[in-house]
N, CA, C and O atoms as CSV, one atom per row, in Angstrom:
chain,resi,resn,atom,element,x,y,z
A,1,MET,N,N,-185.496,-79.293,36.691
A,1,MET,CA,C,-185.310,-80.478,35.862
A,1,MET,C,C,-186.524,-81.387,36.115
A,1,MET,O,O,-186.972,-81.534,37.252
A,2,PHE,N,N,-187.038,-81.983,35.058
A,2,PHE,CA,C,-188.195,-82.905,35.164
A,2,PHE,C,C,-187.708,-84.332,35.263
A,2,PHE,O,O,-187.270,-84.905,34.265
A,3,ASP,N,N,-187.776,-84.919,36.444
A,3,ASP,CA,C,-187.438,-86.251,36.645
A,3,ASP,C,C,-188.278,-86.855,37.759
A,3,ASP,O,O,-189.121,-86.158,38.325
A,4,PHE,N,N,-188.078,-88.129,38.095
A,4,PHE,CA,C,-188.873,-88.761,39.078
A,4,PHE,C,C,-188.834,-88.029,40.438
A,4,PHE,O,O,-189.852,-87.905,41.119
A,5,ASN,N,N,-187.635,-87.550,40.812
A,5,ASN,CA,C,-187.519,-86.887,42.076
A,5,ASN,C,C,-188.328,-85.605,42.113
A,5,ASN,O,O,-188.919,-85.304,43.150
A,6,SER,N,N,-188.387,-84.827,41.023
A,6,SER,CA,C,-189.150,-83.627,41.013
A,6,SER,C,C,-190.684,-83.964,41.103
A,6,SER,O,O,-191.458,-83.260,41.751
A,7,ILE,N,N,-191.064,-85.063,40.425
A,7,ILE,CA,C,-192.472,-85.554,40.563
A,7,ILE,C,C,-192.779,-85.911,41.988
A,7,ILE,O,O,-193.817,-85.510,42.515
A,8,TYR,N,N,-191.903,-86.656,42.630
A,8,TYR,CA,C,-192.126,-87.119,43.974
A,8,TYR,C,C,-192.211,-85.909,44.922
A,8,TYR,O,O,-193.001,-85.947,45.866
A,9,GLU,N,N,-191.460,-84.882,44.717
A,9,GLU,CA,C,-191.478,-83.714,45.583
A,9,GLU,C,C,-192.877,-83.031,45.505
A,9,GLU,O,O,-193.421,-82.596,46.520
A,10,VAL,N,N,-193.429,-82.953,44.298
A,10,VAL,CA,C,-194.730,-82.355,44.108
A,10,VAL,C,C,-195.761,-83.229,44.845
A,10,VAL,O,O,-196.586,-82.705,45.593
A,11,VAL,N,N,-195.722,-84.505,44.647
A,11,VAL,CA,C,-196.738,-85.430,45.191
A,11,VAL,C,C,-196.701,-85.445,46.770
A,11,VAL,O,O,-197.716,-85.584,47.452
A,12,LYS,N,N,-195.471,-85.293,47.264
A,12,LYS,CA,C,-195.359,-85.267,48.776
A,12,LYS,C,C,-196.109,-84.066,49.391
A,12,LYS,O,O,-196.454,-84.089,50.573
A,13,LYS,N,N,-196.355,-83.025,48.588
A,13,LYS,CA,C,-196.955,-81.802,49.095
A,13,LYS,C,C,-198.481,-81.825,48.976
A,13,LYS,O,O,-199.138,-80.882,49.417
A,14,ILE,N,N,-199.071,-82.901,48.377
A,14,ILE,CA,C,-200.522,-82.988,48.344
A,14,ILE,C,C,-201.077,-83.393,49.701
A,14,ILE,O,O,-200.819,-84.498,50.178
A,15,PRO,N,N,-201.828,-82.510,50.316
A,15,PRO,CA,C,-202.357,-82.891,51.733
A,15,PRO,C,C,-203.463,-83.925,51.660
A,15,PRO,O,O,-204.152,-84.081,50.652
A,16,ALA,N,N,-203.601,-84.619,52.766
A,16,ALA,CA,C,-204.752,-85.574,52.914
A,16,ALA,C,C,-206.081,-84.772,52.716
A,16,ALA,O,O,-206.257,-83.662,53.218
A,17,GLY,N,N,-206.971,-85.404,51.968
A,17,GLY,CA,C,-208.212,-84.783,51.701
A,17,GLY,C,C,-208.240,-84.055,50.336
A,17,GLY,O,O,-209.279,-83.545,49.917
A,18,LYS,N,N,-207.107,-84.018,49.671
A,18,LYS,CA,C,-207.012,-83.377,48.390
A,18,LYS,C,C,-206.367,-84.314,47.386
A,18,LYS,O,O,-205.669,-85.255,47.764
A,19,VAL,N,N,-206.606,-84.050,46.076
A,19,VAL,CA,C,-205.969,-84.818,44.985
A,19,VAL,C,C,-205.367,-83.827,43.990
A,19,VAL,O,O,-205.655,-82.631,44.039
A,20,MET,N,N,-204.543,-84.330,43.105
A,20,MET,CA,C,-204.091,-83.610,42.011
A,20,MET,C,C,-204.175,-84.492,40.738
A,20,MET,O,O,-204.151,-85.716,40.864
A,21,THR,N,N,-204.266,-83.946,39.588
A,21,THR,CA,C,-204.208,-84.746,38.322
A,21,THR,C,C,-202.804,-84.993,37.926
A,21,THR,O,O,-201.879,-84.314,38.373
A,22,TYR,N,N,-202.643,-85.978,37.077
A,22,TYR,CA,C,-201.308,-86.323,36.518
A,22,TYR,C,C,-200.755,-85.075,35.843
A,22,TYR,O,O,-199.574,-84.781,36.029
A,23,GLN,N,N,-201.552,-84.308,35.054
A,23,GLN,CA,C,-201.128,-83.160,34.357
A,23,GLN,C,C,-200.739,-82.092,35.361
A,23,GLN,O,O,-199.718,-81.426,35.190
A,24,GLY,N,N,-201.547,-81.917,36.418
A,24,GLY,CA,C,-201.249,-80.933,37.443
A,24,GLY,C,C,-199.873,-81.209,38.116
A,24,GLY,O,O,-199.075,-80.299,38.340
A,25,VAL,N,N,-199.648,-82.455,38.411
A,25,VAL,CA,C,-198.333,-82.800,38.960
A,25,VAL,C,C,-197.210,-82.518,37.904
A,25,VAL,O,O,-196.177,-81.927,38.218
A,26,ALA,N,N,-197.444,-82.938,36.726
A,26,ALA,CA,C,-196.415,-82.717,35.673
A,26,ALA,C,C,-196.110,-81.209,35.511
A,26,ALA,O,O,-194.948,-80.820,35.398
A,27,THR,N,N,-197.133,-80.393,35.501
A,27,THR,CA,C,-196.941,-78.936,35.370
A,27,THR,C,C,-196.150,-78.406,36.548
A,27,THR,O,O,-195.173,-77.684,36.347
A,28,LYS,N,N,-196.525,-78.730,37.731
A,28,LYS,CA,C,-195.776,-78.215,38.923
A,28,LYS,C,C,-194.318,-78.784,38.985
A,28,LYS,O,O,-193.427,-78.153,39.552
A,29,ALA,N,N,-194.111,-79.939,38.415
A,29,ALA,CA,C,-192.788,-80.536,38.350
A,29,ALA,C,C,-191.916,-80.025,37.203
A,29,ALA,O,O,-190.729,-80.335,37.106
A,30,GLY,N,N,-192.565,-79.213,36.320
A,30,GLY,CA,C,-191.737,-78.601,35.250
A,30,GLY,C,C,-192.022,-79.033,33.869
A,30,GLY,O,O,-191.339,-78.560,32.960
A,31,ASN,N,N,-192.991,-79.909,33.605
A,31,ASN,CA,C,-193.254,-80.343,32.208
A,31,ASN,C,C,-194.743,-80.587,32.049
A,31,ASN,O,O,-195.192,-81.702,32.315
A,32,PRO,N,N,-195.551,-79.587,31.623
A,32,PRO,CA,C,-196.955,-79.699,31.476
A,32,PRO,C,C,-197.397,-80.842,30.555
A,32,PRO,O,O,-198.523,-81.322,30.684
A,33,LYS,N,N,-196.560,-81.279,29.651
A,33,LYS,CA,C,-196.893,-82.410,28.775
A,33,LYS,C,C,-196.422,-83.763,29.292
A,33,LYS,O,O,-196.454,-84.746,28.551
A,34,GLY,N,N,-195.985,-83.835,30.550
A,34,GLY,CA,C,-195.381,-85.034,31.090
A,34,GLY,C,C,-196.288,-85.946,31.925
A,34,GLY,O,O,-195.805,-86.618,32.836
A,35,SER,N,N,-197.597,-85.979,31.629
A,35,SER,CA,C,-198.537,-86.775,32.434
A,35,SER,C,C,-198.208,-88.248,32.430
A,35,SER,O,O,-198.356,-88.913,33.455
A,36,ARG,N,N,-197.776,-88.763,31.334
A,36,ARG,CA,C,-197.396,-90.164,31.239
A,36,ARG,C,C,-196.143,-90.489,32.065
A,36,ARG,O,O,-196.027,-91.558,32.664
A,37,VAL,N,N,-195.237,-89.551,32.074
A,37,VAL,CA,C,-193.990,-89.769,32.957
A,37,VAL,C,C,-194.378,-89.767,34.380
A,37,VAL,O,O,-193.810,-90.526,35.166
A,38,VAL,N,N,-195.373,-88.905,34.786
A,38,VAL,CA,C,-195.820,-88.931,36.156
A,38,VAL,C,C,-196.449,-90.286,36.479
A,38,VAL,O,O,-196.143,-90.847,37.532
A,39,GLY,N,N,-197.311,-90.836,35.628
A,39,GLY,CA,C,-197.890,-92.152,35.801
A,39,GLY,C,C,-196.824,-93.202,35.996
A,39,GLY,O,O,-196.922,-94.040,36.893
A,40,ASN,N,N,-195.829,-93.162,35.178
A,40,ASN,CA,C,-194.711,-94.104,35.282
A,40,ASN,C,C,-193.995,-93.995,36.580
A,40,ASN,O,O,-193.689,-95.001,37.219
A,41,ALA,N,N,-193.718,-92.763,36.987
A,41,ALA,CA,C,-192.977,-92.483,38.257
A,41,ALA,C,C,-193.740,-93.023,39.429
A,41,ALA,O,O,-193.180,-93.676,40.309
A,42,LEU,N,N,-195.093,-92.733,39.438
A,42,LEU,CA,C,-195.893,-93.168,40.527
A,42,LEU,C,C,-196.047,-94.631,40.613
A,42,LEU,O,O,-196.109,-95.199,41.703
A,43,HIS,N,N,-196.114,-95.283,39.434
A,43,HIS,CA,C,-196.241,-96.764,39.427
A,43,HIS,C,C,-194.949,-97.371,39.973
A,43,HIS,O,O,-194.988,-98.465,40.535
A,44,LYS,N,N,-193.814,-96.702,39.828
A,44,LYS,CA,C,-192.522,-97.270,40.352
A,44,LYS,C,C,-192.211,-96.743,41.728
A,44,LYS,O,O,-191.136,-97.036,42.251
A,45,ASN,N,N,-193.076,-95.994,42.332
A,45,ASN,CA,C,-192.936,-95.470,43.683
A,45,ASN,C,C,-192.678,-96.612,44.665
A,45,ASN,O,O,-193.454,-97.563,44.751
A,46,LYS,N,N,-191.604,-96.503,45.383
A,46,LYS,CA,C,-191.229,-97.591,46.360
A,46,LYS,C,C,-191.723,-97.320,47.774
A,46,LYS,O,O,-191.697,-98.243,48.589
A,47,ASP,N,N,-192.169,-96.128,48.118
A,47,ASP,CA,C,-192.519,-95.749,49.478
A,47,ASP,C,C,-193.803,-94.943,49.535
A,47,ASP,O,O,-193.772,-93.715,49.619
A,48,ARG,N,N,-194.963,-95.655,49.488
A,48,ARG,CA,C,-196.245,-94.902,49.473
A,48,ARG,C,C,-196.569,-94.094,50.710
A,48,ARG,O,O,-197.400,-93.186,50.700
A,49,SER,N,N,-195.841,-94.481,51.832
A,49,SER,CA,C,-196.065,-93.731,53.066
A,49,SER,C,C,-195.397,-92.341,52.961
A,49,SER,O,O,-195.825,-91.378,53.597
A,50,LEU,N,N,-194.368,-92.276,52.159
A,50,LEU,CA,C,-193.654,-90.990,51.998
A,50,LEU,C,C,-194.174,-90.228,50.741
A,50,LEU,O,O,-194.255,-89.000,50.734
A,51,ILE,N,N,-194.513,-90.980,49.713
A,51,ILE,CA,C,-194.981,-90.390,48.472
A,51,ILE,C,C,-196.423,-90.871,48.256
A,51,ILE,O,O,-196.633,-92.003,47.820
A,52,PRO,N,N,-197.413,-90.029,48.553
A,52,PRO,CA,C,-198.775,-90.529,48.596
A,52,PRO,C,C,-199.440,-90.575,47.161
A,52,PRO,O,O,-200.336,-89.802,46.824
A,53,CYS,N,N,-198.934,-91.514,46.392
A,53,CYS,CA,C,-199.362,-91.611,44.976
A,53,CYS,C,C,-200.867,-91.821,44.852
A,53,CYS,O,O,-201.422,-91.520,43.796
A,54,HIS,N,N,-201.544,-92.313,45.859
A,54,HIS,CA,C,-202.995,-92.504,45.776
A,54,HIS,C,C,-203.792,-91.190,45.605
A,54,HIS,O,O,-204.977,-91.208,45.272
A,55,ARG,N,N,-203.109,-90.054,45.842
A,55,ARG,CA,C,-203.738,-88.745,45.718
A,55,ARG,C,C,-203.666,-88.159,44.359
A,55,ARG,O,O,-203.980,-86.983,44.176
A,56,VAL,N,N,-203.255,-88.947,43.377
A,56,VAL,CA,C,-203.090,-88.500,41.943
A,56,VAL,C,C,-204.163,-89.236,41.129
A,56,VAL,O,O,-204.240,-90.464,41.159
A,57,VAL,N,N,-204.959,-88.497,40.428
A,57,VAL,CA,C,-206.050,-89.071,39.587
A,57,VAL,C,C,-205.979,-88.499,38.179
A,57,VAL,O,O,-205.205,-87.571,37.943
A,58,ASN,N,N,-206.728,-88.998,37.271
A,58,ASN,CA,C,-206.670,-88.492,35.903
A,58,ASN,C,C,-207.456,-87.213,35.793
A,58,ASN,O,O,-208.086,-86.766,36.751
A,59,ARG,N,N,-207.414,-86.630,34.615
A,59,ARG,CA,C,-207.977,-85.264,34.442
A,59,ARG,C,C,-209.461,-85.168,34.682
A,59,ARG,O,O,-209.989,-84.082,34.922
A,60,ASN,N,N,-210.137,-86.296,34.619
A,60,ASN,CA,C,-211.608,-86.335,34.927
A,60,ASN,C,C,-211.933,-86.713,36.357
A,60,ASN,O,O,-213.098,-86.726,36.755
A,61,GLY,N,N,-210.885,-87.026,37.143
A,61,GLY,CA,C,-211.062,-87.394,38.530
A,61,GLY,C,C,-211.149,-88.856,38.723
A,61,GLY,O,O,-211.405,-89.324,39.832
A,62,ASN,N,N,-210.941,-89.617,37.652
A,62,ASN,CA,C,-211.009,-91.089,37.759
A,62,ASN,C,C,-209.801,-91.643,38.440
A,62,ASN,O,O,-208.679,-91.162,38.279
A,63,LEU,N,N,-210.072,-92.713,39.239
A,63,LEU,CA,C,-209.062,-93.452,39.946
A,63,LEU,C,C,-208.318,-94.345,38.911
A,63,LEU,O,O,-208.805,-94.602,37.810
A,64,SER,N,N,-207.109,-94.801,39.332
A,64,SER,CA,C,-206.293,-95.588,38.428
A,64,SER,C,C,-206.627,-97.099,38.446
A,64,SER,O,O,-206.652,-97.722,39.508
A,65,ASN,N,N,-206.877,-97.661,37.283
A,65,ASN,CA,C,-207.088,-99.099,37.189
A,65,ASN,C,C,-205.831,-99.873,37.608
A,65,ASN,O,O,-205.897,-101.033,38.015
A,66,SER,N,N,-204.740,-99.222,37.499
A,66,SER,CA,C,-203.431,-99.940,37.733
A,66,SER,C,C,-202.761,-99.378,38.997
A,66,SER,O,O,-201.532,-99.392,39.071
A,67,TYR,N,N,-203.503,-98.891,39.980
A,67,TYR,CA,C,-202.899,-98.339,41.208
A,67,TYR,C,C,-202.000,-99.452,41.758
A,67,TYR,O,O,-202.456,-100.574,41.977
A,68,ALA,N,N,-200.739,-99.136,41.976
A,68,ALA,CA,C,-199.727,-100.156,42.236
A,68,ALA,C,C,-199.819,-100.836,43.609
A,68,ALA,O,O,-199.206,-101.881,43.824
A,69,PHE,N,N,-200.553,-100.268,44.500
A,69,PHE,CA,C,-200.654,-100.793,45.873
A,69,PHE,C,C,-202.030,-101.361,46.196
A,69,PHE,O,O,-202.635,-101.048,47.222
A,70,GLY,N,N,-202.497,-102.196,45.295
A,70,GLY,CA,C,-203.788,-102.902,45.593
A,70,GLY,C,C,-204.926,-102.622,44.680
A,70,GLY,O,O,-206.033,-103.105,44.919
A,71,GLY,N,N,-204.709,-101.859,43.634
A,71,GLY,CA,C,-205.767,-101.610,42.690
A,71,GLY,C,C,-206.698,-100.503,43.019
A,71,GLY,O,O,-206.512,-99.792,44.007
A,72,ILE,N,N,-207.704,-100.345,42.200
A,72,ILE,CA,C,-208.667,-99.203,42.303
A,72,ILE,C,C,-209.464,-99.238,43.641
A,72,ILE,O,O,-209.784,-98.167,44.157
A,73,THR,N,N,-209.775,-100.344,44.185
A,73,THR,CA,C,-210.517,-100.452,45.432
A,73,THR,C,C,-209.651,-99.922,46.585
A,73,THR,O,O,-210.120,-99.165,47.435
A,74,ALA,N,N,-208.391,-100.332,46.593
A,74,ALA,CA,C,-207.487,-99.835,47.598
A,74,ALA,C,C,-207.329,-98.360,47.553
A,74,ALA,O,O,-207.353,-97.687,48.584
A,75,GLN,N,N,-207.159,-97.822,46.313
A,75,GLN,CA,C,-206.980,-96.369,46.139
A,75,GLN,C,C,-208.219,-95.645,46.726
A,75,GLN,O,O,-208.108,-94.696,47.503
A,76,ARG,N,N,-209.372,-96.133,46.322
A,76,ARG,CA,C,-210.611,-95.468,46.822
A,76,ARG,C,C,-210.730,-95.507,48.315
A,76,ARG,O,O,-211.079,-94.500,48.931
A,77,ASN,N,N,-210.443,-96.675,48.937
A,77,ASN,CA,C,-210.537,-96.840,50.378
A,77,ASN,C,C,-209.660,-95.832,51.130
A,77,ASN,O,O,-210.082,-95.232,52.118
A,78,ILE,N,N,-208.387,-95.658,50.618
A,78,ILE,CA,C,-207.467,-94.715,51.261
A,78,ILE,C,C,-208.011,-93.306,51.106
A,78,ILE,O,O,-208.012,-92.538,52.068
A,79,LEU,N,N,-208.475,-92.951,49.912
A,79,LEU,CA,C,-208.954,-91.597,49.679
A,79,LEU,C,C,-210.211,-91.299,50.548
A,79,LEU,O,O,-210.367,-90.193,51.066
A,80,GLU,N,N,-211.069,-92.276,50.687
A,80,GLU,CA,C,-212.270,-92.113,51.535
A,80,GLU,C,C,-211.859,-91.829,52.967
A,80,GLU,O,O,-212.441,-90.957,53.611
A,81,LYS,N,N,-210.854,-92.556,53.485
A,81,LYS,CA,C,-210.408,-92.412,54.821
A,81,LYS,C,C,-209.789,-90.992,55.029
A,81,LYS,O,O,-209.769,-90.478,56.148
A,82,GLU,N,N,-209.311,-90.407,53.983
A,82,GLU,CA,C,-208.766,-89.046,54.027
A,82,GLU,C,C,-209.823,-87.992,53.731
A,82,GLU,O,O,-209.499,-86.810,53.614
A,83,ASN,N,N,-211.081,-88.400,53.607
A,83,ASN,CA,C,-212.234,-87.472,53.368
A,83,ASN,C,C,-212.282,-86.867,51.992
A,83,ASN,O,O,-212.862,-85.796,51.813
A,84,VAL,N,N,-211.708,-87.499,51.043
A,84,VAL,CA,C,-211.847,-87.038,49.647
A,84,VAL,C,C,-213.292,-87.308,49.197
A,84,VAL,O,O,-213.826,-88.384,49.464
A,85,ILE,N,N,-213.913,-86.363,48.532
A,85,ILE,CA,C,-215.324,-86.472,48.130
A,85,ILE,C,C,-215.361,-87.102,46.692
A,85,ILE,O,O,-214.606,-86.732,45.792
A,86,PHE,N,N,-216.309,-88.088,46.558
A,86,PHE,CA,C,-216.529,-88.739,45.254
A,86,PHE,C,C,-217.804,-88.341,44.653
A,86,PHE,O,O,-218.769,-88.021,45.346
A,87,LYS,N,N,-217.822,-88.358,43.272
A,87,LYS,CA,C,-219.022,-88.153,42.544
A,87,LYS,C,C,-219.765,-89.486,42.276
A,87,LYS,O,O,-220.993,-89.537,42.210
A,88,ASP,N,N,-218.978,-90.535,42.130
A,88,ASP,CA,C,-219.519,-91.890,41.899
A,88,ASP,C,C,-218.537,-92.900,42.337
A,88,ASP,O,O,-217.541,-92.542,42.966
A,89,GLU,N,N,-218.751,-94.141,42.047
A,89,GLU,CA,C,-217.930,-95.207,42.500
A,89,GLU,C,C,-216.396,-95.052,42.271
A,89,GLU,O,O,-215.594,-95.464,43.109
A,90,ARG,N,N,-216.012,-94.448,41.115
A,90,ARG,CA,C,-214.622,-94.335,40.764
A,90,ARG,C,C,-214.191,-92.995,40.414
A,90,ARG,O,O,-213.080,-92.871,39.897
A,91,THR,N,N,-214.936,-91.942,40.630
A,91,THR,CA,C,-214.576,-90.610,40.193
A,91,THR,C,C,-214.619,-89.616,41.408
A,91,THR,O,O,-215.635,-89.475,42.088
A,92,VAL,N,N,-213.502,-88.966,41.625
A,92,VAL,CA,C,-213.344,-87.978,42.651
A,92,VAL,C,C,-214.055,-86.689,42.208
A,92,VAL,O,O,-213.972,-86.327,41.034
A,93,ASN,N,N,-214.730,-86.010,43.086
A,93,ASN,CA,C,-215.354,-84.724,42.807
A,93,ASN,C,C,-214.194,-83.654,42.770
A,93,ASN,O,O,-213.773,-83.145,43.809
A,94,LEU,N,N,-213.724,-83.356,41.586
A,94,LEU,CA,C,-212.613,-82.407,41.489
A,94,LEU,C,C,-213.005,-80.978,41.903
A,94,LEU,O,O,-212.140,-80.203,42.313
A,95,GLU,N,N,-214.303,-80.616,41.800
A,95,GLU,CA,C,-214.698,-79.255,42.195
A,95,GLU,C,C,-214.433,-79.079,43.697
A,95,GLU,O,O,-214.152,-77.963,44.134
A,96,ILE,N,N,-214.513,-80.136,44.486
A,96,ILE,CA,C,-214.325,-80.039,45.906
A,96,ILE,C,C,-212.889,-80.479,46.321
A,96,ILE,O,O,-212.253,-79.800,47.128
A,97,SER,N,N,-212.409,-81.542,45.803
A,97,SER,CA,C,-211.200,-82.193,46.292
A,97,SER,C,C,-209.915,-81.871,45.557
A,97,SER,O,O,-208.853,-82.281,46.025
A,98,LEU,N,N,-209.940,-81.180,44.461
A,98,LEU,CA,C,-208.704,-80.876,43.726
A,98,LEU,C,C,-207.898,-79.789,44.392
A,98,LEU,O,O,-208.417,-78.738,44.767
A,99,LEU,N,N,-206.606,-80.070,44.532
A,99,LEU,CA,C,-205.694,-79.057,45.122
A,99,LEU,C,C,-205.363,-78.132,44.001
A,99,LEU,O,O,-204.958,-78.562,42.921
A,100,LYS,N,N,-205.532,-76.856,44.251
A,100,LYS,CA,C,-205.260,-75.822,43.237
A,100,LYS,C,C,-204.034,-75.040,43.455
A,100,LYS,O,O,-203.718,-74.152,42.662
């Protein structure tokens, strides 16, 4: 079943140093067309220590302008501490950092 809990279970499995796209999370959670639902679920995430929503980026590797826990700068800082590789100021290098 595709719901917030299934989304959160997928996101919990993304290890430090890796990211997934919204569509990748949606696909693993059971609905490949549910990227927007993933974004909604992550924005409503109540426990970022348990559900690492900062590890989810868009299909191009871009960080979220509306990252719920401090904005784009906070998301980047957390990912950098986890050794995620960036191509530029706001874009993760998906060739290196994408969880497959």
